[in-house]
C-alpha beads as a LAMMPS data file, in Angstrom:
LAMMPS data file: protein, C-alpha beads

384 atoms
383 bonds

1 atom types
1 bond types

-500.0 500.0 xlo xhi
-500.0 500.0 ylo yhi
-500.0 500.0 zlo zhi

Masses

1 110.0

Atoms # bond

1 1 1 409.048 -424.583 25.493
2 1 1 408.796 -422.229 22.511
3 1 1 410.300 -418.793 22.076
4 1 1 407.751 -416.078 22.753
5 1 1 409.871 -412.984 22.209
6 1 1 411.866 -413.001 18.978
7 1 1 414.387 -410.184 18.492
8 1 1 416.221 -411.708 15.528
9 1 1 414.028 -410.752 12.551
10 1 1 415.042 -407.857 10.308
11 1 1 411.541 -407.454 8.875
12 1 1 411.827 -403.932 10.209
13 1 1 408.415 -402.635 9.137
14 1 1 406.699 -405.871 10.144
15 1 1 405.354 -406.468 6.613
16 1 1 404.589 -410.175 6.129
17 1 1 402.368 -410.317 2.996
18 1 1 400.082 -413.328 3.627
19 1 1 398.672 -414.732 0.394
20 1 1 395.192 -413.400 1.139
21 1 1 396.601 -409.843 1.095
22 1 1 398.008 -410.148 -2.443
23 1 1 396.483 -410.045 -5.875
24 1 1 396.075 -413.518 -7.294
25 1 1 398.242 -414.722 -10.155
26 1 1 397.499 -417.086 -13.036
27 1 1 400.992 -418.613 -12.904
28 1 1 403.911 -418.377 -10.492
29 1 1 406.691 -417.842 -13.035
30 1 1 407.145 -417.397 -16.773
31 1 1 409.367 -420.443 -17.244
32 1 1 411.640 -418.284 -19.402
33 1 1 414.970 -416.548 -18.771
34 1 1 414.577 -412.997 -17.495
35 1 1 416.357 -411.681 -20.591
36 1 1 413.605 -413.164 -22.745
37 1 1 410.546 -412.194 -20.737
38 1 1 409.700 -410.697 -17.368
39 1 1 406.216 -410.539 -15.815
40 1 1 404.169 -407.545 -17.007
41 1 1 404.046 -405.949 -13.535
42 1 1 407.855 -405.779 -13.215
43 1 1 408.221 -402.515 -15.121
44 1 1 405.592 -400.696 -13.051
45 1 1 407.132 -401.856 -9.776
46 1 1 410.601 -400.824 -10.950
47 1 1 409.196 -397.376 -11.724
48 1 1 407.689 -397.056 -8.254
49 1 1 410.966 -398.054 -6.646
50 1 1 412.898 -395.545 -8.748
51 1 1 410.559 -392.771 -7.623
52 1 1 410.805 -393.870 -3.988
53 1 1 414.608 -394.035 -3.930
54 1 1 415.293 -390.993 -6.076
55 1 1 416.883 -392.825 -9.022
56 1 1 416.373 -392.271 -12.734
57 1 1 415.802 -395.957 -13.334
58 1 1 415.631 -399.253 -11.429
59 1 1 416.199 -402.795 -12.663
60 1 1 414.841 -405.798 -10.757
61 1 1 416.718 -408.990 -9.842
62 1 1 415.830 -412.090 -7.832
63 1 1 418.585 -411.323 -5.285
64 1 1 421.444 -408.950 -4.549
65 1 1 423.868 -411.717 -5.508
66 1 1 422.488 -411.639 -9.071
67 1 1 422.495 -407.839 -8.979
68 1 1 426.091 -407.319 -7.881
69 1 1 427.442 -410.019 -10.196
70 1 1 425.922 -408.218 -13.173
71 1 1 426.737 -404.698 -11.999
72 1 1 430.448 -405.288 -11.455
73 1 1 430.760 -407.257 -14.676
74 1 1 429.324 -404.263 -16.536
75 1 1 431.661 -401.862 -14.740
76 1 1 434.608 -404.159 -15.461
77 1 1 434.128 -403.553 -19.172
78 1 1 434.324 -399.780 -18.635
79 1 1 437.854 -399.894 -17.226
80 1 1 437.535 -399.336 -13.506
81 1 1 439.511 -399.849 -10.331
82 1 1 437.502 -401.015 -7.309
83 1 1 437.908 -399.627 -3.799
84 1 1 436.054 -401.835 -1.340
85 1 1 435.127 -400.429 2.048
86 1 1 436.317 -402.915 4.678
87 1 1 432.843 -402.979 6.207
88 1 1 430.998 -403.781 2.969
89 1 1 428.435 -406.562 3.198
90 1 1 429.799 -409.915 1.968
91 1 1 427.358 -410.431 -0.920
92 1 1 428.220 -407.085 -2.499
93 1 1 431.889 -407.816 -1.894
94 1 1 431.540 -411.199 -3.621
95 1 1 430.351 -409.447 -6.763
96 1 1 433.387 -407.150 -6.666
97 1 1 435.743 -410.063 -6.012
98 1 1 434.299 -411.911 -8.997
99 1 1 435.168 -408.911 -11.167
100 1 1 438.650 -408.908 -9.617
101 1 1 439.031 -412.567 -10.573
102 1 1 438.352 -411.449 -14.151
103 1 1 441.084 -408.839 -14.072
104 1 1 439.750 -405.739 -12.307
105 1 1 442.214 -404.133 -9.900
106 1 1 440.846 -404.070 -6.360
107 1 1 441.929 -402.370 -3.169
108 1 1 440.453 -402.416 0.337
109 1 1 439.942 -399.061 2.046
110 1 1 439.369 -398.339 5.761
111 1 1 435.761 -398.466 6.890
112 1 1 433.903 -395.168 6.286
113 1 1 437.164 -393.211 6.023
114 1 1 436.778 -390.801 3.089
115 1 1 440.125 -389.110 3.763
116 1 1 441.993 -392.406 3.438
117 1 1 439.911 -393.307 0.372
118 1 1 440.786 -389.988 -1.277
119 1 1 444.497 -390.477 -0.607
120 1 1 444.507 -394.020 -2.019
121 1 1 442.572 -392.982 -5.120
122 1 1 444.926 -390.066 -5.761
123 1 1 447.962 -392.362 -5.571
124 1 1 446.343 -394.559 -8.238
125 1 1 445.324 -391.681 -10.521
126 1 1 448.142 -392.249 -12.996
127 1 1 446.466 -395.552 -13.985
128 1 1 443.633 -393.500 -15.534
129 1 1 441.108 -396.123 -14.446
130 1 1 437.736 -394.915 -13.241
131 1 1 437.530 -395.291 -9.446
132 1 1 434.546 -397.140 -7.991
133 1 1 433.948 -397.150 -4.229
134 1 1 431.745 -399.910 -2.786
135 1 1 430.249 -399.367 0.673
136 1 1 427.121 -400.071 2.690
137 1 1 424.664 -397.202 2.854
138 1 1 424.298 -397.792 6.584
139 1 1 426.518 -399.734 8.985
140 1 1 424.516 -401.394 11.754
141 1 1 427.740 -402.365 13.511
142 1 1 428.877 -398.780 14.055
143 1 1 425.473 -397.131 13.845
144 1 1 426.572 -394.745 11.101
145 1 1 425.496 -393.744 7.611
146 1 1 428.060 -393.840 4.833
147 1 1 429.952 -390.555 4.191
148 1 1 428.299 -390.487 0.791
149 1 1 429.058 -386.891 -0.173
150 1 1 432.737 -387.266 0.701
151 1 1 432.985 -390.548 -1.202
152 1 1 431.419 -388.845 -4.209
153 1 1 433.964 -386.043 -4.047
154 1 1 436.722 -388.676 -4.195
155 1 1 435.553 -390.224 -7.485
156 1 1 433.656 -387.612 -9.427
157 1 1 436.713 -385.858 -10.922
158 1 1 437.731 -389.124 -12.593
159 1 1 434.215 -390.038 -13.815
160 1 1 433.954 -392.731 -11.161
161 1 1 431.066 -394.158 -9.181
162 1 1 430.006 -394.803 -5.614
163 1 1 428.155 -398.105 -5.288
164 1 1 425.970 -398.431 -2.201
165 1 1 424.479 -401.581 -0.751
166 1 1 421.454 -399.799 0.689
167 1 1 419.592 -402.821 2.025
168 1 1 419.611 -401.672 5.659
169 1 1 418.544 -398.107 4.897
170 1 1 415.750 -398.878 2.420
171 1 1 412.395 -398.773 4.183
172 1 1 413.827 -397.034 7.266
173 1 1 415.477 -393.738 6.316
174 1 1 413.910 -391.036 4.198
175 1 1 413.717 -387.306 3.660
176 1 1 413.843 -384.571 6.302
177 1 1 414.237 -386.454 9.591
178 1 1 413.034 -384.448 12.598
179 1 1 411.445 -384.953 16.000
180 1 1 408.109 -385.872 14.432
181 1 1 409.604 -388.409 12.030
182 1 1 413.069 -389.258 13.406
183 1 1 413.895 -391.687 10.584
184 1 1 412.673 -389.274 7.941
185 1 1 409.722 -389.616 5.606
186 1 1 409.038 -392.068 2.829
187 1 1 411.576 -394.805 3.547
188 1 1 413.448 -394.236 0.278
189 1 1 416.886 -394.924 1.760
190 1 1 420.252 -393.199 1.639
191 1 1 419.810 -390.976 -1.426
192 1 1 416.706 -389.437 0.115
193 1 1 418.364 -389.106 3.517
194 1 1 421.450 -387.335 2.100
195 1 1 419.486 -385.304 -0.491
196 1 1 421.734 -386.558 -3.259
197 1 1 420.775 -386.741 -6.926
198 1 1 423.874 -387.777 -8.845
199 1 1 424.424 -390.009 -11.883
200 1 1 427.626 -391.158 -10.164
201 1 1 425.748 -393.034 -7.402
202 1 1 424.589 -396.612 -7.974
203 1 1 422.306 -398.196 -5.395
204 1 1 421.785 -401.926 -4.942
205 1 1 419.169 -402.933 -2.393
206 1 1 417.295 -405.959 -1.202
207 1 1 413.662 -405.430 -0.237
208 1 1 413.828 -408.480 2.039
209 1 1 414.487 -406.502 5.226
210 1 1 412.576 -403.236 5.242
211 1 1 409.765 -404.391 2.962
212 1 1 409.767 -408.136 3.621
213 1 1 410.027 -409.096 -0.061
214 1 1 412.773 -411.342 -1.537
215 1 1 413.513 -408.971 -4.420
216 1 1 416.536 -406.830 -5.315
217 1 1 416.566 -403.420 -6.986
218 1 1 419.460 -401.794 -8.843
219 1 1 419.040 -398.038 -9.133
220 1 1 421.085 -395.358 -10.832
221 1 1 421.313 -393.211 -13.920
222 1 1 419.187 -394.341 -16.827
223 1 1 422.010 -395.108 -19.230
224 1 1 423.991 -397.295 -16.830
225 1 1 420.997 -399.308 -15.611
226 1 1 419.922 -399.906 -19.204
227 1 1 423.428 -401.119 -19.990
228 1 1 423.503 -403.495 -16.993
229 1 1 420.147 -404.987 -17.925
230 1 1 421.163 -405.372 -21.558
231 1 1 424.458 -407.140 -20.822
232 1 1 423.298 -409.089 -17.771
233 1 1 424.598 -412.648 -17.589
234 1 1 422.321 -413.735 -14.742
235 1 1 419.229 -412.650 -16.675
236 1 1 420.242 -414.989 -19.483
237 1 1 420.698 -417.954 -17.175
238 1 1 418.086 -417.250 -14.447
239 1 1 414.372 -416.716 -14.198
240 1 1 412.974 -413.271 -13.387
241 1 1 411.435 -412.553 -9.986
242 1 1 408.267 -414.602 -9.594
243 1 1 404.832 -413.083 -10.106
244 1 1 404.038 -413.739 -6.439
245 1 1 407.168 -411.839 -5.378
246 1 1 406.253 -408.899 -7.583
247 1 1 402.735 -408.814 -6.124
248 1 1 404.250 -408.809 -2.638
249 1 1 406.480 -405.881 -3.660
250 1 1 403.427 -404.056 -4.987
251 1 1 401.677 -404.660 -1.657
252 1 1 404.715 -403.478 0.320
253 1 1 405.071 -400.262 -1.664
254 1 1 401.375 -399.466 -1.198
255 1 1 401.577 -400.044 2.564
256 1 1 404.721 -397.932 2.735
257 1 1 402.965 -395.083 0.938
258 1 1 399.824 -395.187 3.083
259 1 1 401.142 -396.242 6.498
260 1 1 404.923 -396.294 6.316
261 1 1 405.684 -393.147 8.297
262 1 1 403.353 -394.206 11.132
263 1 1 404.980 -397.649 11.218
264 1 1 408.457 -396.105 11.345
265 1 1 407.399 -393.844 14.213
266 1 1 406.150 -396.869 16.186
267 1 1 409.430 -398.641 15.487
268 1 1 411.387 -395.622 16.693
269 1 1 409.370 -395.510 19.918
270 1 1 410.165 -399.178 20.584
271 1 1 413.894 -398.528 20.177
272 1 1 413.839 -395.452 22.423
273 1 1 411.934 -397.328 25.136
274 1 1 414.372 -400.236 25.063
275 1 1 417.329 -397.885 25.333
276 1 1 415.742 -396.187 28.335
277 1 1 415.246 -399.525 30.071
278 1 1 418.802 -400.611 29.313
279 1 1 420.189 -397.345 30.633
280 1 1 418.408 -398.075 33.895
281 1 1 420.425 -401.287 34.180
282 1 1 423.707 -399.486 33.773
283 1 1 424.329 -401.018 30.319
284 1 1 425.273 -398.842 27.373
285 1 1 424.209 -399.454 23.800
286 1 1 425.395 -398.145 20.459
287 1 1 424.697 -394.476 19.738
288 1 1 422.410 -395.323 16.863
289 1 1 418.609 -395.318 17.056
290 1 1 418.472 -397.873 14.247
291 1 1 416.322 -400.969 14.971
292 1 1 419.458 -403.108 15.476
293 1 1 420.626 -402.464 19.045
294 1 1 423.924 -403.938 20.274
295 1 1 424.577 -404.250 24.002
296 1 1 427.951 -402.840 25.011
297 1 1 428.953 -405.452 27.595
298 1 1 432.026 -405.524 29.784
299 1 1 434.830 -407.483 28.011
300 1 1 434.836 -410.007 30.851
301 1 1 431.066 -410.522 30.643
302 1 1 429.983 -413.900 29.298
303 1 1 427.842 -412.876 26.325
304 1 1 427.470 -416.485 25.204
305 1 1 426.048 -417.484 28.562
306 1 1 423.720 -414.484 28.600
307 1 1 422.461 -415.372 25.123
308 1 1 421.789 -418.942 26.229
309 1 1 420.040 -417.878 29.428
310 1 1 417.752 -415.495 27.558
311 1 1 416.915 -418.186 25.013
312 1 1 415.951 -420.579 27.805
313 1 1 413.683 -417.884 29.212
314 1 1 411.960 -417.412 25.870
315 1 1 413.852 -414.400 24.499
316 1 1 415.642 -414.957 21.203
317 1 1 418.548 -412.601 20.414
318 1 1 421.523 -412.646 18.036
319 1 1 425.017 -413.500 19.209
320 1 1 427.562 -411.855 16.903
321 1 1 431.312 -411.341 16.831
322 1 1 432.743 -407.891 17.408
323 1 1 434.289 -406.326 14.322
324 1 1 437.756 -406.495 15.887
325 1 1 437.256 -410.213 16.744
326 1 1 437.768 -409.347 20.422
327 1 1 434.708 -411.262 21.556
328 1 1 430.953 -411.561 21.183
329 1 1 428.117 -409.064 21.468
330 1 1 424.388 -409.416 21.921
331 1 1 422.010 -407.883 19.380
332 1 1 418.335 -407.053 19.797
333 1 1 416.669 -406.507 16.407
334 1 1 413.375 -404.659 16.642
335 1 1 410.574 -404.624 14.106
336 1 1 407.177 -403.027 14.006
337 1 1 405.471 -406.296 14.976
338 1 1 406.804 -405.835 18.509
339 1 1 404.737 -404.063 21.143
340 1 1 405.634 -401.886 24.097
341 1 1 404.853 -404.852 26.353
342 1 1 407.331 -406.985 24.377
343 1 1 410.042 -404.407 24.983
344 1 1 409.308 -404.096 28.703
345 1 1 409.167 -407.853 29.174
346 1 1 412.419 -408.412 27.284
347 1 1 414.165 -405.747 29.357
348 1 1 412.877 -407.308 32.568
349 1 1 414.101 -410.753 31.577
350 1 1 417.439 -409.321 30.484
351 1 1 417.831 -407.634 33.864
352 1 1 417.098 -410.907 35.639
353 1 1 419.557 -412.758 33.402
354 1 1 422.320 -410.273 34.182
355 1 1 421.582 -410.544 37.897
356 1 1 421.725 -414.334 37.641
357 1 1 425.147 -414.141 35.993
358 1 1 426.656 -411.564 38.334
359 1 1 424.958 -412.769 41.508
360 1 1 425.900 -410.737 44.554
361 1 1 428.712 -409.061 42.580
362 1 1 426.282 -407.029 40.545
363 1 1 426.533 -403.287 41.299
364 1 1 423.518 -401.439 42.661
365 1 1 421.588 -399.770 39.834
366 1 1 419.132 -396.920 40.198
367 1 1 415.936 -398.186 38.586
368 1 1 414.044 -394.909 38.715
369 1 1 411.920 -394.548 35.605
370 1 1 411.394 -398.252 34.930
371 1 1 407.899 -398.769 33.589
372 1 1 407.162 -402.398 34.417
373 1 1 406.504 -404.424 37.560
374 1 1 409.214 -404.888 40.257
375 1 1 412.266 -406.892 39.282
376 1 1 411.893 -410.658 39.470
377 1 1 413.654 -412.360 42.341
378 1 1 414.424 -415.442 40.276
379 1 1 414.906 -415.954 36.560
380 1 1 411.690 -417.319 34.990
381 1 1 411.031 -419.424 31.949
382 1 1 408.420 -418.141 29.531
383 1 1 406.249 -420.943 28.195
384 1 1 403.448 -420.791 25.675

Bonds

1 1 1 2
2 1 2 3
3 1 3 4
4 1 4 5
5 1 5 6
6 1 6 7
7 1 7 8
8 1 8 9
9 1 9 10
10 1 10 11
11 1 11 12
12 1 12 13
13 1 13 14
14 1 14 15
15 1 15 16
16 1 16 17
17 1 17 18
18 1 18 19
19 1 19 20
20 1 20 21
21 1 21 22
22 1 22 23
23 1 23 24
24 1 24 25
25 1 25 26
26 1 26 27
27 1 27 28
28 1 28 29
29 1 29 30
30 1 30 31
31 1 31 32
32 1 32 33
33 1 33 34
34 1 34 35
35 1 35 36
36 1 36 37
37 1 37 38
38 1 38 39
39 1 39 40
40 1 40 41
41 1 41 42
42 1 42 43
43 1 43 44
44 1 44 45
45 1 45 46
46 1 46 47
47 1 47 48
48 1 48 49
49 1 49 50
50 1 50 51
51 1 51 52
52 1 52 53
53 1 53 54
54 1 54 55
55 1 55 56
56 1 56 57
57 1 57 58
58 1 58 59
59 1 59 60
60 1 60 61
61 1 61 62
62 1 62 63
63 1 63 64
64 1 64 65
65 1 65 66
66 1 66 67
67 1 67 68
68 1 68 69
69 1 69 70
70 1 70 71
71 1 71 72
72 1 72 73
73 1 73 74
74 1 74 75
75 1 75 76
76 1 76 77
77 1 77 78
78 1 78 79
79 1 79 80
80 1 80 81
81 1 81 82
82 1 82 83
83 1 83 84
84 1 84 85
85 1 85 86
86 1 86 87
87 1 87 88
88 1 88 89
89 1 89 90
90 1 90 91
91 1 91 92
92 1 92 93
93 1 93 94
94 1 94 95
95 1 95 96
96 1 96 97
97 1 97 98
98 1 98 99
99 1 99 100
100 1 100 101
101 1 101 102
102 1 102 103
103 1 103 104
104 1 104 105
105 1 105 106
106 1 106 107
107 1 107 108
108 1 108 109
109 1 109 110
110 1 110 111
111 1 111 112
112 1 112 113
113 1 113 114
114 1 114 115
115 1 115 116
116 1 116 117
117 1 117 118
118 1 118 119
119 1 119 120
120 1 120 121
121 1 121 122
122 1 122 123
123 1 123 124
124 1 124 125
125 1 125 126
126 1 126 127
127 1 127 128
128 1 128 129
129 1 129 130
130 1 130 131
131 1 131 132
132 1 132 133
133 1 133 134
134 1 134 135
135 1 135 136
136 1 136 137
137 1 137 138
138 1 138 139
139 1 139 140
140 1 140 141
141 1 141 142
142 1 142 143
143 1 143 144
144 1 144 145
145 1 145 146
146 1 146 147
147 1 147 148
148 1 148 149
149 1 149 150
150 1 150 151
151 1 151 152
152 1 152 153
153 1 153 154
154 1 154 155
155 1 155 156
156 1 156 157
157 1 157 158
158 1 158 159
159 1 159 160
160 1 160 161
161 1 161 162
162 1 162 163
163 1 163 164
164 1 164 165
165 1 165 166
166 1 166 167
167 1 167 168
168 1 168 169
169 1 169 170
170 1 170 171
171 1 171 172
172 1 172 173
173 1 173 174
174 1 174 175
175 1 175 176
176 1 176 177
177 1 177 178
178 1 178 179
179 1 179 180
180 1 180 181
181 1 181 182
182 1 182 183
183 1 183 184
184 1 184 185
185 1 185 186
186 1 186 187
187 1 187 188
188 1 188 189
189 1 189 190
190 1 190 191
191 1 191 192
192 1 192 193
193 1 193 194
194 1 194 195
195 1 195 196
196 1 196 197
197 1 197 198
198 1 198 199
199 1 199 200
200 1 200 201
201 1 201 202
202 1 202 203
203 1 203 204
204 1 204 205
205 1 205 206
206 1 206 207
207 1 207 208
208 1 208 209
209 1 209 210
210 1 210 211
211 1 211 212
212 1 212 213
213 1 213 214
214 1 214 215
215 1 215 216
216 1 216 217
217 1 217 218
218 1 218 219
219 1 219 220
220 1 220 221
221 1 221 222
222 1 222 223
223 1 223 224
224 1 224 225
225 1 225 226
226 1 226 227
227 1 227 228
228 1 228 229
229 1 229 230
230 1 230 231
231 1 231 232
232 1 232 233
233 1 233 234
234 1 234 235
235 1 235 236
236 1 236 237
237 1 237 238
238 1 238 239
239 1 239 240
240 1 240 241
241 1 241 242
242 1 242 243
243 1 243 244
244 1 244 245
245 1 245 246
246 1 246 247
247 1 247 248
248 1 248 249
249 1 249 250
250 1 250 251
251 1 251 252
252 1 252 253
253 1 253 254
254 1 254 255
255 1 255 256
256 1 256 257
257 1 257 258
258 1 258 259
259 1 259 260
260 1 260 261
261 1 261 262
262 1 262 263
263 1 263 264
264 1 264 265
265 1 265 266
266 1 266 267
267 1 267 268
268 1 268 269
269 1 269 270
270 1 270 271
271 1 271 272
272 1 272 273
273 1 273 274
274 1 274 275
275 1 275 276
276 1 276 277
277 1 277 278
278 1 278 279
279 1 279 280
280 1 280 281
281 1 281 282
282 1 282 283
283 1 283 284
284 1 284 285
285 1 285 286
286 1 286 287
287 1 287 288
288 1 288 289
289 1 289 290
290 1 290 291
291 1 291 292
292 1 292 293
293 1 293 294
294 1 294 295
295 1 295 296
296 1 296 297
297 1 297 298
298 1 298 299
299 1 299 300
300 1 300 301
301 1 301 302
302 1 302 303
303 1 303 304
304 1 304 305
305 1 305 306
306 1 306 307
307 1 307 308
308 1 308 309
309 1 309 310
310 1 310 311
311 1 311 312
312 1 312 313
313 1 313 314
314 1 314 315
315 1 315 316
316 1 316 317
317 1 317 318
318 1 318 319
319 1 319 320
320 1 320 321
321 1 321 322
322 1 322 323
323 1 323 324
324 1 324 325
325 1 325 326
326 1 326 327
327 1 327 328
328 1 328 329
329 1 329 330
330 1 330 331
331 1 331 332
332 1 332 333
333 1 333 334
334 1 334 335
335 1 335 336
336 1 336 337
337 1 337 338
338 1 338 339
339 1 339 340
340 1 340 341
341 1 341 342
342 1 342 343
343 1 343 344
344 1 344 345
345 1 345 346
346 1 346 347
347 1 347 348
348 1 348 349
349 1 349 350
350 1 350 351
351 1 351 352
352 1 352 353
353 1 353 354
354 1 354 355
355 1 355 356
356 1 356 357
357 1 357 358
358 1 358 359
359 1 359 360
360 1 360 361
361 1 361 362
362 1 362 363
363 1 363 364
364 1 364 365
365 1 365 366
366 1 366 367
367 1 367 368
368 1 368 369
369 1 369 370
370 1 370 371
371 1 371 372
372 1 372 373
373 1 373 374
374 1 374 375
375 1 375 376
376 1 376 377
377 1 377 378
378 1 378 379
379 1 379 380
380 1 380 381
381 1 381 382
382 1 382 383
383 1 383 384
């Protein structure tokens, strides 16, 4: 048996970039350190990303690990104190911890709590170190965007920075969200969503999720990005992004410009439909309409067993720990490659799996509004 319904891929816009869709290349890589030479197309792609995200300048890196290592090393030399949001993504946090190992003072702050962050920063003000807050632009666990404006207010008086890992938001959120375009337009990420243009915001993003390209972009004010690129250690000891990767990024940015808003609308409709089906089962989900949907299961419910049963039926989901370590939760990750039929079928199989686990103890649920065929009497296996 092979899995037929995969809800584990974060290629949110469904962009896959087969080789036939890309411009050809005479060689895959330069064979030189990035500091010595980058492919000719890198500068143009960086410019397009800067315009998309609303940054003065963007520098390109092979991964966010390279990016955050270099960024925090540059900031370390400026005399900063780091304030790490407790929900920050591990790779960004690793870059900050590396700087801490080299002498930077580091504190953890409560997740998305700007009041607590402000109080902690004020207590440290006598050190006269520039405060730098690190946080994710969007938290899929809580379904919330970072309180970016409040974080900025906490650091700007001391010439500090807010560093965002905007990987989740890039490609999804954009300007002026409304009923026609609920995620907003353009897919430029958090700066576009919050309408913020500030030299005190630094944005590190991977294109691997929203745009399906293994490439990282560091955006911010022109002077700082130039400084990071000039003093980069990883660019001395690593190759630049490959020519093939840059061509894939070029392809992704073109598709985003021509079809991105329509793709995001389709993705939104998938999420809304799934939530409607789940509501009909009596299961709640997170408040967010982001493509990552977490089932809010009863604490006594066996999420591990449910995950296994769905997998055996041909539905692949993600089993993840709750933030408070209290147990496991089940995640459905939607991307634009899914269809309405995929959503309906997954919901039907989920309903059957829950019934199989509860048996006769399952409460009666009003299924008015369900859009697919009557509920299965037994739990099927989907086989290709």
